[in-house]
Jmol script that loads the backbone (N, CA, C; Angstrom):
load data "model"
ATOM      1  N   MET A   1       6.916   4.674  10.731  1.00  0.00           N
ATOM      2  CA  MET A   1       5.818   4.223   9.711  1.00  0.00           C
ATOM      3  C   MET A   1       5.647   2.664   9.699  1.00  0.00           C
ATOM      4  N   SER A   2       4.601   2.171  10.262  1.00  0.00           N
ATOM      5  CA  SER A   2       4.196   0.595  10.153  1.00  0.00           C
ATOM      6  C   SER A   2       4.121   0.246   9.064  1.00  0.00           C
ATOM      7  N   TYR A   3       3.739   0.851   7.706  1.00  0.00           N
ATOM      8  CA  TYR A   3       3.575   0.585   6.179  1.00  0.00           C
ATOM      9  C   TYR A   3       4.407   1.098   5.428  1.00  0.00           C
ATOM     10  N   GLU A   4       4.740   0.382   4.563  1.00  0.00           N
ATOM     11  CA  GLU A   4       5.575   1.046   3.234  1.00  0.00           C
ATOM     12  C   GLU A   4       4.599   0.843   2.369  1.00  0.00           C
ATOM     13  N   VAL A   5       4.507   1.914   1.467  1.00  0.00           N
ATOM     14  CA  VAL A   5       3.833   1.942   0.124  1.00  0.00           C
ATOM     15  C   VAL A   5       4.563   2.437  -0.524  1.00  0.00           C
ATOM     16  N   ILE A   6       4.682   1.632  -1.896  1.00  0.00           N
ATOM     17  CA  ILE A   6       5.738   1.770  -2.991  1.00  0.00           C
ATOM     18  C   ILE A   6       4.649   1.639  -4.262  1.00  0.00           C
ATOM     19  N   TYR A   7       4.800   3.018  -5.155  1.00  0.00           N
ATOM     20  CA  TYR A   7       3.990   3.081  -6.332  1.00  0.00           C
ATOM     21  C   TYR A   7       4.951   2.655  -7.397  1.00  0.00           C
ATOM     22  N   ALA A   8       4.553   2.038  -8.564  1.00  0.00           N
ATOM     23  CA  ALA A   8       5.299   1.891  -9.621  1.00  0.00           C
ATOM     24  C   ALA A   8       6.944   1.276  -9.454  1.00  0.00           C
ATOM     25  N   ASN A   9       6.975   0.825  -8.442  1.00  0.00           N
ATOM     26  CA  ASN A   9       8.403   0.371  -8.136  1.00  0.00           C
ATOM     27  C   ASN A   9       9.485   1.622  -8.109  1.00  0.00           C
ATOM     28  N   LYS A  10       8.897   2.621  -7.970  1.00  0.00           N
ATOM     29  CA  LYS A  10       9.947   3.670  -8.026  1.00  0.00           C
ATOM     30  C   LYS A  10       9.709   5.030  -6.797  1.00  0.00           C
ATOM     31  N   TYR A  11       8.314   5.114  -6.471  1.00  0.00           N
ATOM     32  CA  TYR A  11       7.941   6.198  -5.567  1.00  0.00           C
ATOM     33  C   TYR A  11       7.504   5.508  -4.090  1.00  0.00           C
ATOM     34  N   ASP A  12       8.286   6.051  -3.010  1.00  0.00           N
ATOM     35  CA  ASP A  12       7.800   5.786  -1.960  1.00  0.00           C
ATOM     36  C   ASP A  12       6.754   6.649  -1.418  1.00  0.00           C
ATOM     37  N   LEU A  13       5.407   6.208  -1.169  1.00  0.00           N
ATOM     38  CA  LEU A  13       4.386   6.935  -0.875  1.00  0.00           C
ATOM     39  C   LEU A  13       3.893   6.910   0.781  1.00  0.00           C
ATOM     40  N   SER A  14       4.870   6.163   1.414  1.00  0.00           N
ATOM     41  CA  SER A  14       4.673   6.155   3.092  1.00  0.00           C
ATOM     42  C   SER A  14       4.286   7.292   3.657  1.00  0.00           C
ATOM     43  N   GLU A  15       5.293   8.325   3.634  1.00  0.00           N
ATOM     44  CA  GLU A  15       4.817   9.502   4.266  1.00  0.00           C
ATOM     45  C   GLU A  15       3.812  10.240   3.918  1.00  0.00           C
ATOM     46  N   LEU A  16       2.782  10.027   2.695  1.00  0.00           N
ATOM     47  CA  LEU A  16       1.915  10.670   2.651  1.00  0.00           C
ATOM     48  C   LEU A  16       0.601  10.174   2.942  1.00  0.00           C
ATOM     49  N   ILE A  17       0.700   8.935   3.563  1.00  0.00           N
ATOM     50  CA  ILE A  17      -0.725   7.966   4.166  1.00  0.00           C
ATOM     51  C   ILE A  17      -1.343   8.681   5.097  1.00  0.00           C
ATOM     52  N   GLU A  18      -2.275   9.048   5.260  1.00  0.00           N
ATOM     53  CA  GLU A  18      -2.800   9.636   6.349  1.00  0.00           C
ATOM     54  C   GLU A  18      -3.795   8.383   7.362  1.00  0.00           C
ATOM     55  N   ASP A  19      -4.483   7.247   6.117  1.00  0.00           N
ATOM     56  CA  ASP A  19      -4.990   6.327   6.724  1.00  0.00           C
ATOM     57  C   ASP A  19      -5.064   5.020   5.817  1.00  0.00           C
ATOM     58  N   ILE A  20      -4.772   3.978   6.418  1.00  0.00           N
ATOM     59  CA  ILE A  20      -4.704   2.922   5.480  1.00  0.00           C
ATOM     60  C   ILE A  20      -5.445   1.590   6.298  1.00  0.00           C
ATOM     61  N   SER A  21      -6.474   0.963   5.127  1.00  0.00           N
ATOM     62  CA  SER A  21      -6.970  -0.346   6.124  1.00  0.00           C
ATOM     63  C   SER A  21      -6.822  -1.248   4.850  1.00  0.00           C
ATOM     64  N   LEU A  22      -6.505  -2.438   5.397  1.00  0.00           N
ATOM     65  CA  LEU A  22      -6.426  -3.647   4.770  1.00  0.00           C
ATOM     66  C   LEU A  22      -7.845  -4.379   4.859  1.00  0.00           C
ATOM     67  N   GLU A  23      -8.368  -5.206   4.077  1.00  0.00           N
ATOM     68  CA  GLU A  23      -9.308  -5.843   3.714  1.00  0.00           C
ATOM     69  C   GLU A  23      -9.546  -7.272   3.102  1.00  0.00           C
ATOM     70  N   GLU A  24      -9.656  -8.274   3.785  1.00  0.00           N
ATOM     71  CA  GLU A  24      -9.655  -9.633   2.814  1.00  0.00           C
ATOM     72  C   GLU A  24     -10.896 -10.256   2.791  1.00  0.00           C
ATOM     73  N   SER A  25     -11.256 -10.528   1.593  1.00  0.00           N
ATOM     74  CA  SER A  25     -12.874 -11.271   1.364  1.00  0.00           C
ATOM     75  C   SER A  25     -12.746 -12.670   1.135  1.00  0.00           C
ATOM     76  N   LEU A  26     -13.769 -13.268   2.114  1.00  0.00           N
ATOM     77  CA  LEU A  26     -13.690 -14.491   1.813  1.00  0.00           C
ATOM     78  C   LEU A  26     -14.382 -15.171   0.699  1.00  0.00           C
ATOM     79  N   GLU A  27     -15.363 -14.316   0.108  1.00  0.00           N
ATOM     80  CA  GLU A  27     -15.872 -14.599  -1.273  1.00  0.00           C
ATOM     81  C   GLU A  27     -14.938 -14.436  -2.489  1.00  0.00           C
ATOM     82  N   GLU A  28     -14.016 -13.737  -2.460  1.00  0.00           N
ATOM     83  CA  GLU A  28     -13.160 -13.755  -3.608  1.00  0.00           C
ATOM     84  C   GLU A  28     -11.697 -14.086  -3.024  1.00  0.00           C
ATOM     85  N   ILE A  29     -10.946 -14.382  -4.343  1.00  0.00           N
ATOM     86  CA  ILE A  29      -9.572 -14.357  -3.617  1.00  0.00           C
ATOM     87  C   ILE A  29      -8.663 -12.998  -3.984  1.00  0.00           C
ATOM     88  N   ALA A  30      -9.245 -12.370  -3.041  1.00  0.00           N
ATOM     89  CA  ALA A  30      -8.684 -10.876  -3.193  1.00  0.00           C
ATOM     90  C   ALA A  30      -8.250 -10.351  -1.468  1.00  0.00           C
ATOM     91  N   TYR A  31      -7.301  -9.671  -1.701  1.00  0.00           N
ATOM     92  CA  TYR A  31      -7.222  -8.668  -0.227  1.00  0.00           C
ATOM     93  C   TYR A  31      -6.969  -6.850  -0.814  1.00  0.00           C
ATOM     94  N   ARG A  32      -7.793  -6.377  -0.386  1.00  0.00           N
ATOM     95  CA  ARG A  32      -8.033  -4.783  -0.798  1.00  0.00           C
ATOM     96  C   ARG A  32      -7.169  -3.722  -0.108  1.00  0.00           C
ATOM     97  N   ALA A  33      -6.781  -2.953  -0.246  1.00  0.00           N
ATOM     98  CA  ALA A  33      -5.869  -1.690   0.611  1.00  0.00           C
ATOM     99  C   ALA A  33      -6.759  -0.553   0.131  1.00  0.00           C
ATOM    100  N   SER A  34      -7.233   0.092   1.254  1.00  0.00           N
ATOM    101  CA  SER A  34      -8.023   1.638   0.935  1.00  0.00           C
ATOM    102  C   SER A  34      -6.821   2.661   1.584  1.00  0.00           C
ATOM    103  N   MET A  35      -6.490   3.544   0.915  1.00  0.00           N
ATOM    104  CA  MET A  35      -5.487   4.558   1.308  1.00  0.00           C
ATOM    105  C   MET A  35      -6.112   6.167   1.357  1.00  0.00           C
ATOM    106  N   LYS A  36      -5.982   6.724   2.388  1.00  0.00           N
ATOM    107  CA  LYS A  36      -6.285   8.093   2.371  1.00  0.00           C
ATOM    108  C   LYS A  36      -4.810   9.070   2.178  1.00  0.00           C
ATOM    109  N   LEU A  37      -4.382   9.674   1.105  1.00  0.00           N
ATOM    110  CA  LEU A  37      -3.405  10.185   0.638  1.00  0.00           C
ATOM    111  C   LEU A  37      -3.241  11.684   1.016  1.00  0.00           C
ATOM    112  N   VAL A  38      -2.190  12.422   1.574  1.00  0.00           N
ATOM    113  CA  VAL A  38      -2.084  13.765   1.443  1.00  0.00           C
ATOM    114  C   VAL A  38      -1.163  14.155  -0.071  1.00  0.00           C
ATOM    115  N   VAL A  39      -2.230  15.055  -0.484  1.00  0.00           N
ATOM    116  CA  VAL A  39      -1.401  15.340  -1.995  1.00  0.00           C
ATOM    117  C   VAL A  39      -0.885  16.561  -1.997  1.00  0.00           C
ATOM    118  N   THR A  40       0.399  16.140  -2.441  1.00  0.00           N
ATOM    119  CA  THR A  40       1.580  17.245  -2.530  1.00  0.00           C
ATOM    120  C   THR A  40       1.966  17.542  -3.696  1.00  0.00           C
ATOM    121  N   PRO A  41       2.550  18.898  -4.106  1.00  0.00           N
ATOM    122  CA  PRO A  41       3.018  19.364  -5.537  1.00  0.00           C
ATOM    123  C   PRO A  41       3.798  18.229  -6.206  1.00  0.00           C
ATOM    124  N   ASP A  42       4.551  17.461  -5.334  1.00  0.00           N
ATOM    125  CA  ASP A  42       5.740  16.542  -5.877  1.00  0.00           C
ATOM    126  C   ASP A  42       5.313  15.311  -5.988  1.00  0.00           C
ATOM    127  N   MET A  43       3.817  14.852  -5.853  1.00  0.00           N
ATOM    128  CA  MET A  43       3.547  13.704  -5.421  1.00  0.00           C
ATOM    129  C   MET A  43       3.138  12.948  -7.078  1.00  0.00           C
ATOM    130  N   PRO A  44       3.811  11.895  -7.677  1.00  0.00           N
ATOM    131  CA  PRO A  44       3.646  11.600  -8.766  1.00  0.00           C
ATOM    132  C   PRO A  44       2.293  11.474  -9.307  1.00  0.00           C
ATOM    133  N   MET A  45       1.860  11.335 -10.129  1.00  0.00           N
ATOM    134  CA  MET A  45       0.366  11.221 -10.887  1.00  0.00           C
ATOM    135  C   MET A  45       0.224   9.477 -10.974  1.00  0.00           C
ATOM    136  N   ILE A  46      -0.935   9.180 -10.135  1.00  0.00           N
ATOM    137  CA  ILE A  46      -1.198   7.910 -10.065  1.00  0.00           C
ATOM    138  C   ILE A  46      -2.206   7.309 -10.930  1.00  0.00           C
ATOM    139  N   THR A  47      -2.088   6.444 -11.682  1.00  0.00           N
ATOM    140  CA  THR A  47      -2.710   6.219 -13.147  1.00  0.00           C
ATOM    141  C   THR A  47      -2.970   4.787 -13.314  1.00  0.00           C
ATOM    142  N   PRO A  48      -3.957   4.407 -13.640  1.00  0.00           N
ATOM    143  CA  PRO A  48      -4.454   3.164 -13.674  1.00  0.00           C
ATOM    144  C   PRO A  48      -3.721   2.152 -14.311  1.00  0.00           C
ATOM    145  N   GLY A  49      -3.308   0.854 -13.788  1.00  0.00           N
ATOM    146  CA  GLY A  49      -2.401   0.060 -14.315  1.00  0.00           C
ATOM    147  C   GLY A  49      -1.118  -0.009 -13.634  1.00  0.00           C
ATOM    148  N   GLN A  50      -0.881   0.789 -12.905  1.00  0.00           N
ATOM    149  CA  GLN A  50       0.392   0.958 -12.303  1.00  0.00           C
ATOM    150  C   GLN A  50       0.453   0.000 -10.833  1.00  0.00           C
ATOM    151  N   SER A  51       1.489  -0.498 -10.738  1.00  0.00           N
ATOM    152  CA  SER A  51       1.482  -1.474  -9.530  1.00  0.00           C
ATOM    153  C   SER A  51       1.675  -0.540  -8.280  1.00  0.00           C
ATOM    154  N   ILE A  52       1.147  -0.890  -7.162  1.00  0.00           N
ATOM    155  CA  ILE A  52       0.940  -0.490  -5.950  1.00  0.00           C
ATOM    156  C   ILE A  52       1.323  -1.886  -4.902  1.00  0.00           C
ATOM    157  N   ARG A  53       2.274  -1.471  -3.902  1.00  0.00           N
ATOM    158  CA  ARG A  53       2.741  -2.626  -3.069  1.00  0.00           C
ATOM    159  C   ARG A  53       3.022  -2.060  -1.785  1.00  0.00           C
ATOM    160  N   VAL A  54       2.431  -2.791  -0.900  1.00  0.00           N
ATOM    161  CA  VAL A  54       2.075  -2.389   0.717  1.00  0.00           C
ATOM    162  C   VAL A  54       3.188  -3.628   1.277  1.00  0.00           C
ATOM    163  N   ALA A  55       3.594  -3.127   2.294  1.00  0.00           N
ATOM    164  CA  ALA A  55       4.768  -3.888   3.101  1.00  0.00           C
ATOM    165  C   ALA A  55       4.676  -3.482   4.503  1.00  0.00           C
ATOM    166  N   GLY A  56       4.605  -4.710   5.499  1.00  0.00           N
ATOM    167  CA  GLY A  56       4.650  -3.962   6.724  1.00  0.00           C
ATOM    168  C   GLY A  56       4.814  -5.444   7.559  1.00  0.00           C
ATOM    169  N   ILE A  57       4.879  -5.291   8.935  1.00  0.00           N
ATOM    170  CA  ILE A  57       5.039  -6.570   9.631  1.00  0.00           C
ATOM    171  C   ILE A  57       3.521  -6.946   9.792  1.00  0.00           C
ATOM    172  N   PRO A  58       3.155  -8.466   9.473  1.00  0.00           N
ATOM    173  CA  PRO A  58       2.058  -9.159   9.716  1.00  0.00           C
ATOM    174  C   PRO A  58       1.586  -9.261  11.531  1.00  0.00           C
ATOM    175  N   PHE A  59       0.658  -9.373  11.831  1.00  0.00           N
ATOM    176  CA  PHE A  59      -0.026  -9.691  13.012  1.00  0.00           C
ATOM    177  C   PHE A  59       0.822 -11.008  13.533  1.00  0.00           C
ATOM    178  N   GLY A  60       1.891 -10.698  14.596  1.00  0.00           N
ATOM    179  CA  GLY A  60       2.427 -11.954  15.334  1.00  0.00           C
ATOM    180  C   GLY A  60       3.714 -11.999  14.705  1.00  0.00           C
ATOM    181  N   GLY A  61       4.189 -11.432  13.558  1.00  0.00           N
ATOM    182  CA  GLY A  61       5.584 -11.781  12.704  1.00  0.00           C
ATOM    183  C   GLY A  61       6.550 -10.930  13.341  1.00  0.00           C
ATOM    184  N   ASN A  62       7.691 -10.847  12.994  1.00  0.00           N
ATOM    185  CA  ASN A  62       8.682 -10.107  13.537  1.00  0.00           C
ATOM    186  C   ASN A  62       9.591  -9.306  12.329  1.00  0.00           C
ATOM    187  N   ARG A  63       9.196  -9.674  11.092  1.00  0.00           N
ATOM    188  CA  ARG A  63       9.873  -8.868   9.788  1.00  0.00           C
ATOM    189  C   ARG A  63       9.004  -8.526   8.791  1.00  0.00           C
ATOM    190  N   LYS A  64       9.280  -7.362   8.096  1.00  0.00           N
ATOM    191  CA  LYS A  64       8.713  -7.019   7.251  1.00  0.00           C
ATOM    192  C   LYS A  64       8.355  -7.905   5.883  1.00  0.00           C
ATOM    193  N   GLU A  65       7.188  -7.959   5.173  1.00  0.00           N
ATOM    194  CA  GLU A  65       6.635  -8.675   4.319  1.00  0.00           C
ATOM    195  C   GLU A  65       5.690  -7.882   3.202  1.00  0.00           C
ATOM    196  N   ASN A  66       5.673  -8.501   2.243  1.00  0.00           N
ATOM    197  CA  ASN A  66       4.617  -7.975   1.214  1.00  0.00           C
ATOM    198  C   ASN A  66       3.210  -8.221   2.004  1.00  0.00           C
ATOM    199  N   LEU A  67       2.612  -7.316   2.018  1.00  0.00           N
ATOM    200  CA  LEU A  67       1.083  -7.559   2.521  1.00  0.00           C
ATOM    201  C   LEU A  67      -0.003  -7.431   1.469  1.00  0.00           C
ATOM    202  N   LEU A  68       0.416  -6.656   0.432  1.00  0.00           N
ATOM    203  CA  LEU A  68      -0.501  -6.450  -0.972  1.00  0.00           C
ATOM    204  C   LEU A  68       0.528  -6.138  -1.955  1.00  0.00           C
ATOM    205  N   HIS A  69       0.548  -7.547  -2.628  1.00  0.00           N
ATOM    206  CA  HIS A  69       1.277  -7.544  -3.920  1.00  0.00           C
ATOM    207  C   HIS A  69       0.882  -6.641  -4.543  1.00  0.00           C
ATOM    208  N   PRO A  70       2.004  -6.331  -5.591  1.00  0.00           N
ATOM    209  CA  PRO A  70       1.505  -5.534  -6.774  1.00  0.00           C
ATOM    210  C   PRO A  70       0.179  -5.936  -7.683  1.00  0.00           C
ATOM    211  N   GLY A  71      -0.451  -4.921  -7.778  1.00  0.00           N
ATOM    212  CA  GLY A  71      -1.820  -5.156  -8.651  1.00  0.00           C
ATOM    213  C   GLY A  71      -2.634  -3.963  -8.972  1.00  0.00           C
TER     214      GLY A  71
END
end "model"
wireframe off; spacefill off
backbone 0.3
color backbone group
């Protein structure tokens, strides 16, 4: 898996990700991730206000880093 997605510092959702795209905005100080998840019976309830962290190896890098900080 090229990305690691952690929800609420507790649940690894990486295996449930079907598609992920990361977008940076020049007009805003923001980085946004859009994800398509497979919903399973044991998947935790995702609620507003909980953190989601996306980590991976950035282009040209050689080690895993946080790409989307909890927000």
